[in-house]
HTML snippet that shows the backbone in 3Dmol.js (N, CA, C, O; Angstrom):
<script src="https://3Dmol.org/build/3Dmol-min.js"></script>
<div id="view" style="width:600px;height:400px;position:relative"></div>
<script>
const pdb = `
ATOM      1  N   UNK A   1      93.651 116.021  89.842  1.00  0.00           N
ATOM      2  CA  UNK A   1      94.500 115.545  90.927  1.00  0.00           C
ATOM      3  C   UNK A   1      95.588 116.587  91.149  1.00  0.00           C
ATOM      4  O   UNK A   1      96.095 117.181  90.197  1.00  0.00           O
ATOM      5  N   UNK A   2      95.933 116.798  92.381  1.00  0.00           N
ATOM      6  CA  UNK A   2      96.955 117.798  92.678  1.00  0.00           C
ATOM      7  C   UNK A   2      98.326 117.300  92.247  1.00  0.00           C
ATOM      8  O   UNK A   2      98.474 116.150  91.833  1.00  0.00           O
ATOM      9  N   UNK A   3      99.325 118.165  92.345  1.00  0.00           N
ATOM     10  CA  UNK A   3     100.676 117.798  91.936  1.00  0.00           C
ATOM     11  C   UNK A   3     101.409 116.958  92.973  1.00  0.00           C
ATOM     12  O   UNK A   3     102.501 116.456  92.705  1.00  0.00           O
ATOM     13  N   UNK A   4     100.819 116.800  94.155  1.00  0.00           N
ATOM     14  CA  UNK A   4     101.464 115.997  95.168  1.00  0.00           C
ATOM     15  C   UNK A   4     101.498 114.534  94.733  1.00  0.00           C
ATOM     16  O   UNK A   4     100.649 114.065  93.974  1.00  0.00           O
ATOM     17  N   UNK A   5     102.501 113.841  95.236  1.00  0.00           N
ATOM     18  CA  UNK A   5     102.605 112.417  94.926  1.00  0.00           C
ATOM     19  C   UNK A   5     101.808 111.593  95.914  1.00  0.00           C
ATOM     20  O   UNK A   5     101.462 112.042  97.007  1.00  0.00           O
ATOM     21  N   UNK A   6     101.534 110.395  95.499  1.00  0.00           N
ATOM     22  CA  UNK A   6     100.952 109.382  96.375  1.00  0.00           C
ATOM     23  C   UNK A   6     102.088 108.847  97.232  1.00  0.00           C
ATOM     24  O   UNK A   6     103.215 108.702  96.758  1.00  0.00           O
ATOM     25  N   UNK A   7     101.796 108.554  98.485  1.00  0.00           N
ATOM     26  CA  UNK A   7     102.794 107.969  99.374  1.00  0.00           C
ATOM     27  C   UNK A   7     102.346 106.566  99.748  1.00  0.00           C
ATOM     28  O   UNK A   7     101.227 106.362 100.219  1.00  0.00           O
ATOM     29  N   UNK A   8     103.231 105.604  99.532  1.00  0.00           N
ATOM     30  CA  UNK A   8     102.945 104.207  99.845  1.00  0.00           C
ATOM     31  C   UNK A   8     103.853 103.773 100.991  1.00  0.00           C
ATOM     32  O   UNK A   8     105.078 103.805 100.872  1.00  0.00           O
ATOM     33  N   UNK A   9     103.245 103.369 102.095  1.00  0.00           N
ATOM     34  CA  UNK A   9     103.978 102.794 103.224  1.00  0.00           C
ATOM     35  C   UNK A   9     103.858 101.283 103.099  1.00  0.00           C
ATOM     36  O   UNK A   9     102.754 100.747 103.013  1.00  0.00           O
ATOM     37  N   UNK A  10     105.001 100.597 103.089  1.00  0.00           N
ATOM     38  CA  UNK A  10     104.954  99.155 102.950  1.00  0.00           C
ATOM     39  C   UNK A  10     106.315  98.533 103.153  1.00  0.00           C
ATOM     40  O   UNK A  10     107.217  99.136 103.736  1.00  0.00           O
ATOM     41  N   UNK A  11     106.446  97.308 102.657  1.00  0.00           N
ATOM     42  CA  UNK A  11     107.707  96.565 102.759  1.00  0.00           C
ATOM     43  C   UNK A  11     107.887  95.734 101.494  1.00  0.00           C
ATOM     44  O   UNK A  11     106.917  95.252 100.909  1.00  0.00           O
ATOM     45  N   UNK A  12     109.120  95.576 101.088  1.00  0.00           N
ATOM     46  CA  UNK A  12     109.410  94.871  99.840  1.00  0.00           C
ATOM     47  C   UNK A  12     109.147  93.362  99.925  1.00  0.00           C
ATOM     48  O   UNK A  12     109.132  92.687  98.895  1.00  0.00           O
ATOM     49  N   UNK A  13     108.943  92.829 101.112  1.00  0.00           N
ATOM     50  CA  UNK A  13     108.621  91.414 101.260  1.00  0.00           C
ATOM     51  C   UNK A  13     107.113  91.159 101.219  1.00  0.00           C
ATOM     52  O   UNK A  13     106.679  90.008 101.207  1.00  0.00           O
ATOM     53  N   UNK A  14     106.321  92.222 101.197  1.00  0.00           N
ATOM     54  CA  UNK A  14     104.865  92.115 101.263  1.00  0.00           C
ATOM     55  C   UNK A  14     104.245  92.044  99.860  1.00  0.00           C
ATOM     56  O   UNK A  14     104.382  92.986  99.080  1.00  0.00           O
ATOM     57  N   UNK A  15     103.567  90.940  99.533  1.00  0.00           N
ATOM     58  CA  UNK A  15     102.957  90.819  98.202  1.00  0.00           C
ATOM     59  C   UNK A  15     101.958  91.930  97.884  1.00  0.00           C
ATOM     60  O   UNK A  15     101.882  92.374  96.739  1.00  0.00           O
ATOM     61  N   UNK A  16     101.189  92.388  98.879  1.00  0.00           N
ATOM     62  CA  UNK A  16     100.221  93.458  98.617  1.00  0.00           C
ATOM     63  C   UNK A  16     100.911  94.783  98.322  1.00  0.00           C
ATOM     64  O   UNK A  16     100.445  95.558  97.487  1.00  0.00           O
ATOM     65  N   UNK A  17     102.028  95.044  99.009  1.00  0.00           N
ATOM     66  CA  UNK A  17     102.808  96.253  98.721  1.00  0.00           C
ATOM     67  C   UNK A  17     103.363  96.173  97.304  1.00  0.00           C
ATOM     68  O   UNK A  17     103.272  97.137  96.544  1.00  0.00           O
ATOM     69  N   UNK A  18     103.932  95.036  96.950  1.00  0.00           N
ATOM     70  CA  UNK A  18     104.507  94.875  95.609  1.00  0.00           C
ATOM     71  C   UNK A  18     103.439  95.038  94.534  1.00  0.00           C
ATOM     72  O   UNK A  18     103.698  95.626  93.484  1.00  0.00           O
ATOM     73  N   UNK A  19     102.242  94.521  94.790  1.00  0.00           N
ATOM     74  CA  UNK A  19     101.142  94.660  93.834  1.00  0.00           C
ATOM     75  C   UNK A  19     100.773  96.126  93.662  1.00  0.00           C
ATOM     76  O   UNK A  19     100.566  96.584  92.538  1.00  0.00           O
ATOM     77  N   UNK A  20     100.688  96.876  94.778  1.00  0.00           N
ATOM     78  CA  UNK A  20     100.343  98.302  94.708  1.00  0.00           C
ATOM     79  C   UNK A  20     101.413  99.092  93.958  1.00  0.00           C
ATOM     80  O   UNK A  20     101.092  99.954  93.140  1.00  0.00           O
ATOM     81  N   UNK A  21     102.681  98.798  94.235  1.00  0.00           N
ATOM     82  CA  UNK A  21     103.773  99.488  93.543  1.00  0.00           C
ATOM     83  C   UNK A  21     103.756  99.174  92.051  1.00  0.00           C
ATOM     84  O   UNK A  21     103.990 100.050  91.219  1.00  0.00           O
ATOM     85  N   UNK A  22     103.481  97.927  91.726  1.00  0.00           N
ATOM     86  CA  UNK A  22     103.392  97.527  90.317  1.00  0.00           C
ATOM     87  C   UNK A  22     102.224  98.250  89.641  1.00  0.00           C
ATOM     88  O   UNK A  22     102.359  98.728  88.514  1.00  0.00           O
ATOM     89  N   UNK A  23     101.089  98.331  90.321  1.00  0.00           N
ATOM     90  CA  UNK A  23      99.918  99.018  89.779  1.00  0.00           C
ATOM     91  C   UNK A  23     100.259 100.468  89.450  1.00  0.00           C
ATOM     92  O   UNK A  23      99.943 100.954  88.365  1.00  0.00           O
ATOM     93  N   UNK A  24     100.902 101.151  90.386  1.00  0.00           N
ATOM     94  CA  UNK A  24     101.274 102.550  90.157  1.00  0.00           C
ATOM     95  C   UNK A  24     102.259 102.690  89.005  1.00  0.00           C
ATOM     96  O   UNK A  24     102.100 103.566  88.155  1.00  0.00           O
ATOM     97  N   UNK A  25     103.265 101.844  88.971  1.00  0.00           N
ATOM     98  CA  UNK A  25     104.263 101.896  87.894  1.00  0.00           C
ATOM     99  C   UNK A  25     103.618 101.606  86.546  1.00  0.00           C
ATOM    100  O   UNK A  25     103.910 102.265  85.548  1.00  0.00           O
ATOM    101  N   UNK A  26     102.748 100.621  86.533  1.00  0.00           N
ATOM    102  CA  UNK A  26     102.054 100.222  85.308  1.00  0.00           C
ATOM    103  C   UNK A  26     101.222 101.373  84.736  1.00  0.00           C
ATOM    104  O   UNK A  26     101.058 101.484  83.521  1.00  0.00           O
ATOM    105  N   UNK A  27     100.699 102.226  85.619  1.00  0.00           N
ATOM    106  CA  UNK A  27      99.868 103.353  85.196  1.00  0.00           C
ATOM    107  C   UNK A  27     100.649 104.673  85.151  1.00  0.00           C
ATOM    108  O   UNK A  27     100.057 105.747  85.047  1.00  0.00           O
ATOM    109  N   UNK A  28     101.975 104.583  85.230  1.00  0.00           N
ATOM    110  CA  UNK A  28     102.846 105.760  85.155  1.00  0.00           C
ATOM    111  C   UNK A  28     102.461 106.841  86.165  1.00  0.00           C
ATOM    112  O   UNK A  28     102.434 108.028  85.842  1.00  0.00           O
ATOM    113  N   UNK A  29     102.165 106.411  87.387  1.00  0.00           N
ATOM    114  CA  UNK A  29     101.789 107.336  88.456  1.00  0.00           C
ATOM    115  C   UNK A  29     102.975 107.476  89.398  1.00  0.00           C
ATOM    116  O   UNK A  29     103.499 106.487  89.909  1.00  0.00           O
ATOM    117  N   UNK A  30     103.390 108.717  89.621  1.00  0.00           N
ATOM    118  CA  UNK A  30     104.520 108.960  90.521  1.00  0.00           C
ATOM    119  C   UNK A  30     104.105 108.716  91.962  1.00  0.00           C
ATOM    120  O   UNK A  30     102.967 108.989  92.346  1.00  0.00           O
ATOM    121  N   UNK A  31     105.029 108.204  92.748  1.00  0.00           N
ATOM    122  CA  UNK A  31     104.744 107.929  94.153  1.00  0.00           C
ATOM    123  C   UNK A  31     106.036 107.963  94.949  1.00  0.00           C
ATOM    124  O   UNK A  31     107.132 107.819  94.407  1.00  0.00           O
ATOM    125  N   UNK A  32     105.875 108.159  96.254  1.00  0.00           N
ATOM    126  CA  UNK A  32     106.982 108.041  97.199  1.00  0.00           C
ATOM    127  C   UNK A  32     106.761 106.752  97.965  1.00  0.00           C
ATOM    128  O   UNK A  32     105.651 106.477  98.420  1.00  0.00           O
ATOM    129  N   UNK A  33     107.812 105.963  98.109  1.00  0.00           N
ATOM    130  CA  UNK A  33     107.721 104.714  98.858  1.00  0.00           C
ATOM    131  C   UNK A  33     108.400 104.887 100.209  1.00  0.00           C
ATOM    132  O   UNK A  33     109.543 105.339 100.285  1.00  0.00           O
ATOM    133  N   UNK A  34     107.695 104.528 101.267  1.00  0.00           N
ATOM    134  CA  UNK A  34     108.218 104.605 102.627  1.00  0.00           C
ATOM    135  C   UNK A  34     108.302 103.182 103.175  1.00  0.00           C
ATOM    136  O   UNK A  34     107.282 102.564 103.482  1.00  0.00           O
ATOM    137  N   UNK A  35     109.516 102.673 103.292  1.00  0.00           N
ATOM    138  CA  UNK A  35     109.740 101.300 103.749  1.00  0.00           C
ATOM    139  C   UNK A  35     109.631 101.234 105.270  1.00  0.00           C
ATOM    140  O   UNK A  35     110.374 101.909 105.983  1.00  0.00           O
ATOM    141  N   UNK A  36     108.700 100.417 105.760  1.00  0.00           N
ATOM    142  CA  UNK A  36     108.518 100.324 107.210  1.00  0.00           C
ATOM    143  C   UNK A  36     109.662  99.566 107.876  1.00  0.00           C
ATOM    144  O   UNK A  36     109.850  99.670 109.088  1.00  0.00           O
ATOM    145  N   UNK A  37     110.429  98.804 107.091  1.00  0.00           N
ATOM    146  CA  UNK A  37     111.555  98.062 107.660  1.00  0.00           C
ATOM    147  C   UNK A  37     112.804  98.915 107.824  1.00  0.00           C
ATOM    148  O   UNK A  37     113.689  98.572 108.608  1.00  0.00           O
ATOM    149  N   UNK A  38     112.884 100.016 107.099  1.00  0.00           N
ATOM    150  CA  UNK A  38     114.112 100.811 107.130  1.00  0.00           C
ATOM    151  C   UNK A  38     114.016 102.061 108.004  1.00  0.00           C
ATOM    152  O   UNK A  38     115.025 102.717 108.264  1.00  0.00           O
ATOM    153  N   UNK A  39     112.801 102.394 108.459  1.00  0.00           N
ATOM    154  CA  UNK A  39     112.642 103.624 109.242  1.00  0.00           C
ATOM    155  C   UNK A  39     111.518 103.429 110.261  1.00  0.00           C
ATOM    156  O   UNK A  39     110.366 103.213 109.885  1.00  0.00           O
ATOM    157  N   UNK A  40     111.850 103.505 111.523  1.00  0.00           N
ATOM    158  CA  UNK A  40     110.874 103.296 112.602  1.00  0.00           C
ATOM    159  C   UNK A  40     109.740 104.318 112.540  1.00  0.00           C
ATOM    160  O   UNK A  40     108.620 104.021 112.955  1.00  0.00           O
ATOM    161  N   UNK A  41     110.017 105.519 112.024  1.00  0.00           N
ATOM    162  CA  UNK A  41     108.959 106.534 111.901  1.00  0.00           C
ATOM    163  C   UNK A  41     107.891 106.080 110.906  1.00  0.00           C
ATOM    164  O   UNK A  41     106.704 106.346 111.096  1.00  0.00           O
ATOM    165  N   UNK A  42     108.319 105.393 109.846  1.00  0.00           N
ATOM    166  CA  UNK A  42     107.361 104.863 108.875  1.00  0.00           C
ATOM    167  C   UNK A  42     106.486 103.795 109.531  1.00  0.00           C
ATOM    168  O   UNK A  42     105.274 103.751 109.316  1.00  0.00           O
ATOM    169  N   UNK A  43     107.113 102.942 110.327  1.00  0.00           N
ATOM    170  CA  UNK A  43     106.370 101.899 111.036  1.00  0.00           C
ATOM    171  C   UNK A  43     105.377 102.524 112.007  1.00  0.00           C
ATOM    172  O   UNK A  43     104.224 102.100 112.074  1.00  0.00           O
ATOM    173  N   UNK A  44     105.817 103.526 112.756  1.00  0.00           N
ATOM    174  CA  UNK A  44     104.937 104.198 113.713  1.00  0.00           C
ATOM    175  C   UNK A  44     103.738 104.823 113.012  1.00  0.00           C
ATOM    176  O   UNK A  44     102.613 104.743 113.504  1.00  0.00           O
ATOM    177  N   UNK A  45     103.982 105.450 111.856  1.00  0.00           N
ATOM    178  CA  UNK A  45     102.888 106.077 111.115  1.00  0.00           C
ATOM    179  C   UNK A  45     101.843 105.031 110.731  1.00  0.00           C
ATOM    180  O   UNK A  45     100.645 105.247 110.912  1.00  0.00           O
ATOM    181  N   UNK A  46     102.298 103.905 110.205  1.00  0.00           N
ATOM    182  CA  UNK A  46     101.369 102.841 109.801  1.00  0.00           C
ATOM    183  C   UNK A  46     100.579 102.336 111.006  1.00  0.00           C
ATOM    184  O   UNK A  46      99.363 102.161 110.921  1.00  0.00           O
ATOM    185  N   UNK A  47     101.246 102.106 112.103  1.00  0.00           N
ATOM    186  CA  UNK A  47     100.564 101.610 113.296  1.00  0.00           C
ATOM    187  C   UNK A  47      99.569 102.637 113.848  1.00  0.00           C
ATOM    188  O   UNK A  47      98.469 102.268 114.260  1.00  0.00           O
ATOM    189  N   UNK A  48      99.941 103.905 113.861  1.00  0.00           N
ATOM    190  CA  UNK A  48      99.036 104.951 114.346  1.00  0.00           C
ATOM    191  C   UNK A  48      97.818 105.089 113.430  1.00  0.00           C
ATOM    192  O   UNK A  48      96.705 105.318 113.901  1.00  0.00           O
ATOM    193  N   UNK A  49      98.030 104.951 112.145  1.00  0.00           N
ATOM    194  CA  UNK A  49      96.963 105.084 111.169  1.00  0.00           C
ATOM    195  C   UNK A  49      95.988 103.904 111.235  1.00  0.00           C
ATOM    196  O   UNK A  49      94.804 104.055 110.935  1.00  0.00           O
ATOM    197  N   UNK A  50      96.484 102.750 111.623  1.00  0.00           N
ATOM    198  CA  UNK A  50      95.697 101.517 111.597  1.00  0.00           C
ATOM    199  C   UNK A  50      95.413 100.961 112.991  1.00  0.00           C
ATOM    200  O   UNK A  50      95.421  99.748 113.198  1.00  0.00           O
ATOM    201  N   UNK A  51      95.162 101.857 113.942  1.00  0.00           N
ATOM    202  CA  UNK A  51      94.778 101.448 115.297  1.00  0.00           C
ATOM    203  C   UNK A  51      95.745 100.443 115.916  1.00  0.00           C
ATOM    204  O   UNK A  51      95.330  99.446 116.506  1.00  0.00           O
ATOM    205  N   UNK A  52      97.044 100.722 115.772  1.00  0.00           N
ATOM    206  CA  UNK A  52      98.062  99.881 116.386  1.00  0.00           C
ATOM    207  C   UNK A  52      98.489  98.683 115.558  1.00  0.00           C
ATOM    208  O   UNK A  52      99.394  97.947 115.949  1.00  0.00           O
ATOM    209  N   UNK A  53      97.849  98.484 114.425  1.00  0.00           N
ATOM    210  CA  UNK A  53      98.179  97.336 113.580  1.00  0.00           C
ATOM    211  C   UNK A  53      99.132  97.752 112.466  1.00  0.00           C
ATOM    212  O   UNK A  53      99.081  98.881 111.978  1.00  0.00           O
ATOM    213  N   UNK A  54      99.979  96.850 112.082  1.00  0.00           N
ATOM    214  CA  UNK A  54     100.952  97.096 111.014  1.00  0.00           C
ATOM    215  C   UNK A  54     100.384  96.527 109.714  1.00  0.00           C
ATOM    216  O   UNK A  54     100.811  95.476 109.235  1.00  0.00           O
ATOM    217  N   UNK A  55      99.408  97.250 109.156  1.00  0.00           N
ATOM    218  CA  UNK A  55      98.737  96.790 107.937  1.00  0.00           C
ATOM    219  C   UNK A  55      99.336  97.544 106.753  1.00  0.00           C
ATOM    220  O   UNK A  55      99.321  98.774 106.707  1.00  0.00           O
ATOM    221  N   UNK A  56      99.864  96.780 105.799  1.00  0.00           N
ATOM    222  CA  UNK A  56     100.485  97.389 104.619  1.00  0.00           C
ATOM    223  C   UNK A  56      99.972  96.709 103.356  1.00  0.00           C
ATOM    224  O   UNK A  56      99.620  95.530 103.380  1.00  0.00           O
ATOM    225  N   UNK A  57      99.929  97.446 102.262  1.00  0.00           N
ATOM    226  CA  UNK A  57     100.317  98.840 102.162  1.00  0.00           C
ATOM    227  C   UNK A  57      99.267  99.778 102.749  1.00  0.00           C
ATOM    228  O   UNK A  57      98.064  99.531 102.668  1.00  0.00           O
ATOM    229  N   UNK A  58      99.756 100.840 103.332  1.00  0.00           N
ATOM    230  CA  UNK A  58      98.928 101.967 103.748  1.00  0.00           C
ATOM    231  C   UNK A  58      99.300 103.092 102.790  1.00  0.00           C
ATOM    232  O   UNK A  58     100.461 103.494 102.709  1.00  0.00           O
ATOM    233  N   UNK A  59      98.311 103.589 102.073  1.00  0.00           N
ATOM    234  CA  UNK A  59      98.556 104.519 100.972  1.00  0.00           C
ATOM    235  C   UNK A  59      97.868 105.850 101.257  1.00  0.00           C
ATOM    236  O   UNK A  59      96.673 105.896 101.548  1.00  0.00           O
ATOM    237  N   UNK A  60      98.634 106.924 101.169  1.00  0.00           N
ATOM    238  CA  UNK A  60      98.107 108.268 101.375  1.00  0.00           C
ATOM    239  C   UNK A  60      97.985 108.930  99.998  1.00  0.00           C
ATOM    240  O   UNK A  60      98.965 109.067  99.266  1.00  0.00           O
ATOM    241  N   UNK A  61      96.770 109.332  99.671  1.00  0.00           N
ATOM    242  CA  UNK A  61      96.528 109.996  98.391  1.00  0.00           C
ATOM    243  C   UNK A  61      96.752 111.497  98.536  1.00  0.00           C
ATOM    244  O   UNK A  61      96.730 112.020  99.650  1.00  0.00           O
ATOM    245  N   UNK A  62      96.966 112.192  97.427  1.00  0.00           N
ATOM    246  CA  UNK A  62      97.250 113.635  97.500  1.00  0.00           C
ATOM    247  C   UNK A  62      96.172 114.456  98.211  1.00  0.00           C
ATOM    248  O   UNK A  62      96.470 115.522  98.750  1.00  0.00           O
ATOM    249  N   UNK A  63      94.931 113.978  98.221  1.00  0.00           N
ATOM    250  CA  UNK A  63      93.862 114.726  98.900  1.00  0.00           C
ATOM    251  C   UNK A  63      93.784 114.400 100.391  1.00  0.00           C
ATOM    252  O   UNK A  63      92.914 114.913 101.094  1.00  0.00           O
ATOM    253  N   UNK A  64      94.700 113.540 100.878  1.00  0.00           N
ATOM    254  CA  UNK A  64      94.733 113.199 102.293  1.00  0.00           C
ATOM    255  C   UNK A  64      93.977 111.936 102.650  1.00  0.00           C
ATOM    256  O   UNK A  64      94.079 111.451 103.777  1.00  0.00           O
ATOM    257  N   UNK A  65      93.218 111.396 101.705  1.00  0.00           N
ATOM    258  CA  UNK A  65      92.502 110.161 102.015  1.00  0.00           C
ATOM    259  C   UNK A  65      93.491 108.994 102.084  1.00  0.00           C
ATOM    260  O   UNK A  65      94.572 109.030 101.495  1.00  0.00           O
ATOM    261  N   UNK A  66      93.086 107.967 102.818  1.00  0.00           N
ATOM    262  CA  UNK A  66      93.970 106.841 103.096  1.00  0.00           C
ATOM    263  C   UNK A  66      93.324 105.552 102.612  1.00  0.00           C
ATOM    264  O   UNK A  66      92.146 105.296 102.859  1.00  0.00           O
ATOM    265  N   UNK A  67      94.112 104.756 101.924  1.00  0.00           N
ATOM    266  CA  UNK A  67      93.689 103.418 101.513  1.00  0.00           C
ATOM    267  C   UNK A  67      94.567 102.414 102.249  1.00  0.00           C
ATOM    268  O   UNK A  67      95.780 102.595 102.356  1.00  0.00           O
ATOM    269  N   UNK A  68      93.946 101.359 102.752  1.00  0.00           N
ATOM    270  CA  UNK A  68      94.692 100.322 103.449  1.00  0.00           C
ATOM    271  C   UNK A  68      94.430  99.001 102.740  1.00  0.00           C
ATOM    272  O   UNK A  68      93.290  98.547 102.642  1.00  0.00           O
ATOM    273  N   UNK A  69      95.492  98.398 102.253  1.00  0.00           N
ATOM    274  CA  UNK A  69      95.417  97.143 101.503  1.00  0.00           C
ATOM    275  C   UNK A  69      94.332  97.167 100.426  1.00  0.00           C
ATOM    276  O   UNK A  69      93.510  96.253 100.360  1.00  0.00           O
ATOM    277  N   UNK A  70      94.322  98.189  99.591  1.00  0.00           N
ATOM    278  CA  UNK A  70      93.269  98.236  98.569  1.00  0.00           C
ATOM    279  C   UNK A  70      93.509  97.199  97.479  1.00  0.00           C
ATOM    280  O   UNK A  70      94.650  96.888  97.137  1.00  0.00           O
ATOM    281  N   UNK A  71      92.421  96.676  96.944  1.00  0.00           N
ATOM    282  CA  UNK A  71      92.530  95.853  95.738  1.00  0.00           C
ATOM    283  C   UNK A  71      92.871  96.796  94.583  1.00  0.00           C
ATOM    284  O   UNK A  71      92.765  98.014  94.725  1.00  0.00           O
ATOM    285  N   UNK A  72      93.274  96.246  93.458  1.00  0.00           N
ATOM    286  CA  UNK A  72      93.570  97.103  92.307  1.00  0.00           C
ATOM    287  C   UNK A  72      92.326  97.882  91.875  1.00  0.00           C
ATOM    288  O   UNK A  72      92.430  99.049  91.497  1.00  0.00           O
ATOM    289  N   UNK A  73      91.156  97.251  91.928  1.00  0.00           N
ATOM    290  CA  UNK A  73      89.941  97.963  91.511  1.00  0.00           C
ATOM    291  C   UNK A  73      89.586  99.081  92.500  1.00  0.00           C
ATOM    292  O   UNK A  73      89.141 100.150  92.081  1.00  0.00           O
ATOM    293  N   UNK A  74      89.775  98.853  93.799  1.00  0.00           N
ATOM    294  CA  UNK A  74      89.549  99.917  94.788  1.00  0.00           C
ATOM    295  C   UNK A  74      90.520 101.069  94.557  1.00  0.00           C
ATOM    296  O   UNK A  74      90.142 102.238  94.631  1.00  0.00           O
ATOM    297  N   UNK A  75      91.767 100.727  94.279  1.00  0.00           N
ATOM    298  CA  UNK A  75      92.804 101.731  94.021  1.00  0.00           C
ATOM    299  C   UNK A  75      92.424 102.547  92.785  1.00  0.00           C
ATOM    300  O   UNK A  75      92.510 103.775  92.794  1.00  0.00           O
ATOM    301  N   UNK A  76      92.012 101.872  91.748  1.00  0.00           N
ATOM    302  CA  UNK A  76      91.652 102.553  90.506  1.00  0.00           C
ATOM    303  C   UNK A  76      90.459 103.488  90.711  1.00  0.00           C
ATOM    304  O   UNK A  76      90.450 104.601  90.186  1.00  0.00           O
ATOM    305  N   UNK A  77      89.462 103.047  91.463  1.00  0.00           N
ATOM    306  CA  UNK A  77      88.297 103.918  91.747  1.00  0.00           C
ATOM    307  C   UNK A  77      88.730 105.163  92.517  1.00  0.00           C
ATOM    308  O   UNK A  77      88.275 106.266  92.215  1.00  0.00           O
ATOM    309  N   UNK A  78      89.604 104.994  93.507  1.00  0.00           N
ATOM    310  CA  UNK A  78      90.070 106.139  94.297  1.00  0.00           C
ATOM    311  C   UNK A  78      90.846 107.116  93.418  1.00  0.00           C
ATOM    312  O   UNK A  78      90.690 108.330  93.555  1.00  0.00           O
ATOM    313  N   UNK A  79      91.663 106.607  92.538  1.00  0.00           N
ATOM    314  CA  UNK A  79      92.436 107.476  91.642  1.00  0.00           C
ATOM    315  C   UNK A  79      91.530 108.197  90.661  1.00  0.00           C
ATOM    316  O   UNK A  79      91.778 109.355  90.326  1.00  0.00           O
ATOM    317  N   UNK A  80      90.490 107.532  90.200  1.00  0.00           N
ATOM    318  CA  UNK A  80      89.534 108.169  89.298  1.00  0.00           C
ATOM    319  C   UNK A  80      88.819 109.319  90.018  1.00  0.00           C
ATOM    320  O   UNK A  80      88.621 110.387  89.438  1.00  0.00           O
ATOM    321  N   UNK A  81      88.434 109.099  91.279  1.00  0.00           N
ATOM    322  CA  UNK A  81      87.797 110.170  92.058  1.00  0.00           C
ATOM    323  C   UNK A  81      88.733 111.362  92.216  1.00  0.00           C
ATOM    324  O   UNK A  81      88.288 112.508  92.162  1.00  0.00           O
ATOM    325  N   UNK A  82      90.023 111.105  92.410  1.00  0.00           N
ATOM    326  CA  UNK A  82      90.996 112.197  92.548  1.00  0.00           C
ATOM    327  C   UNK A  82      91.034 113.072  91.314  1.00  0.00           C
ATOM    328  O   UNK A  82      91.158 114.293  91.416  1.00  0.00           O
ATOM    329  N   UNK A  83      90.930 112.462  90.166  1.00  0.00           N
ATOM    330  CA  UNK A  83      91.007 113.221  88.908  1.00  0.00           C
ATOM    331  C   UNK A  83      89.854 114.206  88.754  1.00  0.00           C
ATOM    332  O   UNK A  83      89.967 115.195  88.029  1.00  0.00           O
ATOM    333  N   UNK A  84      88.748 113.933  89.438  1.00  0.00           N
ATOM    334  CA  UNK A  84      87.585 114.814  89.314  1.00  0.00           C
ATOM    335  C   UNK A  84      87.559 115.897  90.389  1.00  0.00           C
ATOM    336  O   UNK A  84      86.719 116.796  90.345  1.00  0.00           O
ATOM    337  N   UNK A  85      88.469 115.814  91.347  1.00  0.00           N
ATOM    338  CA  UNK A  85      88.505 116.819  92.431  1.00  0.00           C
ATOM    339  C   UNK A  85      89.217 118.076  91.992  1.00  0.00           C
ATOM    340  O   UNK A  85      89.340 119.021  92.772  1.00  0.00           O
TER     341      UNK A  85
END
`;
const viewer = $3Dmol.createViewer("view");
viewer.addModel(pdb, "pdb");
viewer.setStyle({}, {cartoon: {color: "spectrum"}});
viewer.zoomTo();
viewer.render();
</script>
C-alpha cells in the first residue's frame, strides 16, 4: 500500500460513517476525515462521485479506488488488495 492516507467523506451523525471510522481506528490505519456538514466542497465531491446522491461514507483509497458504504468485510477485502499492489 502506498504512503498516502485513506480519505473518508462522511458525517458524524451517520452510523455507517462512524462504523467505517471505528474500523480504521481499530486496525490502526491512518485516514483523513472530510466532514460533509462542515465544508460544501466535501458535500459536492460526494454528490459528484455518487451521481448526485449524498451517499456516505464515500471512501477514497490510496490507489484511487472508491468504496461507497462498504461493509466491514468489503472494506477489509479492499485493504487486503491494496497491500498486494
